[in-house]
VEXLUMBA-478981 format. One record per residue: residue in three letters; x, y, z of N, C-alpha, C in turn. Coordinates in pm, 1 decimal, m for minus. Example, Ala and Ser with C-alpha at 12.3 -4.5 7.8 and 13.67 -1.06 7.14 Angstrom:
<kenus>
rest,n_px,n_py,n_pz,ca_px,ca_py,ca_pz,c_px,c_py,c_pz
ala,1319.0,m569.0,780.0,1230.0,m450.0,780.0,1320.0,m330.0,780.0 $
ser,1285.0,m225.0,708.0,1367.0,m106.0,714.0,1290.0,3.0,787.0 $
</kenus>
This chain:
<kenus>
rest,n_px,n_py,n_pz,ca_px,ca_py,ca_pz,c_px,c_py,c_pz
met,m1538.4,m4755.4,m3275.5,m1587.1,m4823.1,m3393.3,m1735.1,m4853.8,m3372.8 $
ser,m1814.5,m4833.7,m3475.7,m1957.9,m4861.1,m3472.2,m1990.9,m4973.5,m3568.0 $
tyr,m2082.3,m5059.5,m3526.0,m2125.6,m5173.0,m3606.8,m2269.7,m5152.9,m3649.8 $
tyr,m2302.5,m5202.2,m3769.5,m2436.1,m5191.1,m3826.1,m2475.6,m5323.8,m3888.5 $
val,m2605.9,m5348.0,m3898.5,m2658.3,m5464.8,m3970.1,m2730.7,m5410.9,m4092.9 $
ser,m2688.0,m5457.5,m4209.4,m2750.4,m5410.8,m4332.7,m2773.5,m5528.8,m4426.5 $
gly,m2854.0,m5506.2,m4526.0,m2885.0,m5609.9,m4624.0,m3025.8,m5593.8,m4674.7 $
gly,m3086.7,m5702.6,m4716.3,m3222.4,m5698.6,m4767.4,m3246.7,m5809.8,m4867.1 $
arg,m3342.8,m5785.6,m4957.0,m3381.5,m5886.1,m5055.6,m3301.3,m5865.4,m5184.1 $
tyr,m3239.1,m5972.3,m5229.3,m3159.2,m5970.5,m5351.3,m3239.1,m6031.5,m5466.6 $
ala,m3192.8,m6007.8,m5588.6,m3262.8,m6056.2,m5708.4,m3269.5,m6208.9,m5711.3 $
asp,m3164.8,m6274.2,m5664.6,m3161.1,m6420.9,m5661.5,m3054.6,m6463.4,m5561.0 $
thr,m3030.6,m6592.5,m5553.9,m2938.3,m6642.2,m5452.3,m2790.7,m6628.8,m5490.3 $
ser,m2760.9,m6560.5,m5598.2,m2621.3,m6524.7,m5624.7,m2583.2,m6402.3,m5539.8 $
phe,m2683.8,m6332.7,m5487.3,m2667.7,m6215.8,m5400.1,m2580.7,m6107.5,m5464.2 $
arg,m2601.9,m6084.8,m5593.3,m2524.9,m5982.4,m5664.2,m2602.5,m5852.7,m5684.1 $
val,m2736.1,m5859.3,m5691.0,m2817.3,m5740.0,m5716.1,m2915.9,m5722.7,m5601.0 $
leu,m2896.9,m5616.9,m5524.5,m2985.4,m5586.6,m5411.9,m3109.2,m5515.3,m5464.3 $
leu,m3226.0,m5579.5,m5449.4,m3350.7,m5521.9,m5500.5,m3421.0,m5433.8,m5398.1 $
asp,m3424.9,m5479.4,m5275.8,m3504.7,m5412.9,m5173.1,m3424.3,m5403.2,m5043.8 $
pro,m3346.1,m5295.3,m5026.9,m3266.3,m5283.0,m4905.1,m3355.2,m5266.1,m4782.0 $
ala,m3321.0,m5335.5,m4676.6,m3391.1,m5319.9,m4548.6,m3329.0,m5201.6,m4475.1 $
pro,m3403.9,m5139.7,m4384.9,m3343.8,m5031.9,m4306.0,m3221.6,m5082.7,m4229.1 $
thr,m3116.3,m5004.3,m4228.9,m2994.6,m5040.4,m4157.1,m3018.8,m5028.3,m4007.8 $
leu,m2976.0,m5129.0,m3932.3,m2987.1,m5126.3,m3785.9,m2854.6,m5082.0,m3726.3 $
gly,m2860.8,m5001.0,m3622.8,m2739.3,m4957.6,m3554.5,m2738.7,m4808.5,m3539.4 $
pro,m2636.2,m4755.3,m3484.2,m2508.0,m4819.5,m3456.6,m2509.9,m4901.0,m3327.1 $
phe,m2423.6,m5002.7,m3325.1,m2402.3,m5083.7,m3206.3,m2259.0,m5061.6,m3160.8 $
ala,m2239.4,m5054.7,m3032.1,m2106.5,m5027.8,m2977.0,m2013.9,m5148.4,m2987.2 $
thr,m2070.4,m5269.1,m2984.9,m1987.9,m5389.8,m2990.3,m2035.0,m5482.3,m3101.2 $
tyr,m1944.2,m5566.3,m3143.6,m1977.9,m5666.0,m3244.9,m2084.4,m5760.7,m3191.4 $
glu,m2077.4,m5795.3,m3064.5,m2173.8,m5887.6,m3004.3,m2315.6,m5832.3,m3010.3 $
glu,m2332.8,m5702.2,m2987.1,m2464.8,m5639.8,m2997.1,m2515.8,m5646.5,m3141.4 $
ala,m2427.1,m5618.0,m3236.3,m2465.1,m5624.4,m3377.5,m2498.3,m5768.1,m3418.0 $
leu,m2424.2,m5863.6,m3365.3,m2449.5,m6004.0,m3395.9,m2587.5,m6046.8,m3347.1 $
glu,m2627.0,m6001.4,m3230.7,m2760.4,m6034.9,m3179.1,m2869.3,m5975.1,m3268.6 $
ala,m2850.6,m5850.8,m3313.4,m2947.5,m5788.2,m3404.8,m2950.3,m5862.6,m3538.0 $
trp,m2832.2,m5903.3,m3587.3,m2825.6,m5980.2,m3711.6,m2901.8,m6111.9,m3695.5 $
arg,m2881.7,m6181.1,m3583.3,m2951.2,m6308.3,m3558.7,m3102.7,m6290.1,m3560.5 $
glu,m3150.7,m6185.3,m3494.6,m3295.4,m6159.9,m3492.0,m3349.7,m6136.5,m3632.4 $
arg,m3280.7,m6054.5,m3708.9,m3326.3,m6024.0,m3844.8,m3315.5,m6147.6,m3934.2 $
ala,m3208.8,m6222.7,m3920.9,m3190.9,m6343.2,m4002.6,m3297.3,m6447.4,m3969.1 $
arg,m3327.1,m6464.6,m3841.9,m3431.4,m6561.2,m3802.4,m3568.1,m6520.1,m3855.4 $
ala,m3594.4,m6391.6,m3858.3,m3725.4,m6343.0,m3904.5,m3745.5,m6365.0,m4053.5 $
thr,m3636.4,m6381.5,m4128.0,m3647.3,m6397.4,m4274.2,m3588.8,m6530.1,m4320.8 $
ile,m3577.5,m6626.5,m4231.3,m3511.7,m6753.5,m4264.0,m3578.4,m6827.5,m4379.8 $
asp,m3706.4,m6807.9,m4400.3,m3778.9,m6878.0,m4507.3,m3759.6,m6815.2,m4645.1 $
tyr,m3689.3,m6704.5,m4654.5,m3672.2,m6633.7,m4780.8,m3527.7,m6651.1,m4828.4 $
ala,m3509.6,m6734.5,m4928.8,m3374.7,m6768.6,m4976.0,m3298.6,m6650.7,m5034.8 $
ser,m3368.8,m6549.2,m5082.5,m3300.0,m6437.0,m5147.4,m3277.1,m6319.2,m5053.4 $
val,m3295.0,m6339.6,m4924.7,m3272.1,m6233.0,m4826.2,m3144.9,m6264.5,m4750.0 $
arg,m3058.9,m6164.8,m4739.1,m2932.5,m6182.6,m4668.0,m2896.4,m6052.9,m4596.3 $
tyr,m2835.5,m6068.7,m4479.8,m2789.2,m5954.9,m4400.2,m2643.2,m5975.3,m4363.8 $
gln,m2574.9,m5865.6,m4338.7,m2435.5,m5872.3,m4298.1,m2408.2,m5767.3,m4191.9 $
ile,m2301.4,m5788.5,m4118.5,m2256.8,m5690.6,m4019.5,m2144.1,m5611.2,m4083.9 $
val,m2156.8,m5480.1,m4081.0,m2054.6,m5390.7,m4134.7,m2013.1,m5293.4,m4025.8 $
trp,m1900.1,m5228.3,m4043.0,m1855.9,m5135.4,m3940.1,m1797.3,m5009.9,m4000.6 $
arg,m1792.7,m4906.5,m3916.6,m1733.8,m4776.6,m3952.2,m1638.6,m4736.6,m3841.9 $
asp,m1527.1,m4679.5,m3880.3,m1431.8,m4628.3,m3782.6,m1462.3,m4485.1,m3742.4 $
asp,m1537.1,m4413.2,m3827.7,m1565.7,m4272.8,m3801.6,m1715.5,m4251.2,m3785.9 $
ala,m1750.8,m4138.7,m3731.5,m1892.6,m4103.3,m3717.9,m1945.8,m4062.8,m3855.2 $
gly,m2073.4,m4077.1,m3873.6,m2133.6,m4039.4,m4000.3,m2253.4,m4126.5,m4029.5 $
ala,m2300.0,m4117.7,m4150.5,m2416.3,m4196.7,m4191.1,m2382.2,m4344.7,m4189.1 $
pro,m2479.9,m4429.6,m4157.5,m2453.1,m4573.5,m4159.7,m2418.2,m4620.4,m4299.6 $
pro,m2339.0,m4723.9,m4311.4,m2301.6,m4774.2,m4444.6,m2421.6,m4835.0,m4515.7 $
ala,m2420.2,m4826.0,m4645.7,m2525.0,m4888.0,m4727.1,m2495.4,m5036.9,m4739.6 $
pro,m2597.8,m5118.0,m4763.1,m2572.8,m5261.1,m4785.1,m2480.1,m5279.9,m4904.7 $
ala,m2397.1,m5380.8,m4898.3,m2308.8,m5410.9,m5010.0,m2392.9,m5451.0,m5131.0 $
ala,m2354.4,m5404.3,m5247.4,m2426.4,m5439.7,m5368.7,m2417.5,m5590.0,m5393.7 $
his,m2309.2,m5648.9,m5352.2,m2289.7,m5794.1,m5362.2,m2260.6,m5841.7,m5222.0 $
ala,m2338.9,m5936.4,m5173.3,m2329.7,m5978.0,m5032.5,m2190.1,m6024.0,m4993.8 $
ser,m2113.9,m6083.0,m5085.1,m1979.4,m6127.0,m5049.2,m1880.9,m6010.8,m5041.5 $
asp,m1924.3,m5889.5,m5083.3,m1840.0,m5770.9,m5072.6,m1852.9,m5703.7,m4937.3 $
ala,m1936.4,m5757.4,m4850.4,m1958.8,m5697.1,m4718.5,m1830.1,m5697.0,m4638.8 $
val,m1816.5,m5599.4,m4552.9,m1696.5,m5584.0,m4471.8,m1682.9,m5699.3,m4374.6 $
ala,m1791.0,m5742.6,m4317.3,m1783.8,m5852.0,m4218.4,m1882.0,m5960.3,m4254.8 $
</kenus>
């Protein structure tokens, strides 16, 4: 299983419309590695209320997952 950090800037704090996706980070072999990358990215954008990131995962090889269109729809 591979883990990725995805997200970006949303239209507002309802986090329903993703305006500016950030580059997806990963793959990470463990959730803990992805969590550390998520923490770094979240800390770097802590002052921006409309920016959100999530950890997502894939069971198969392939392209990294795209950020969820709605932040609460994220896998993790």
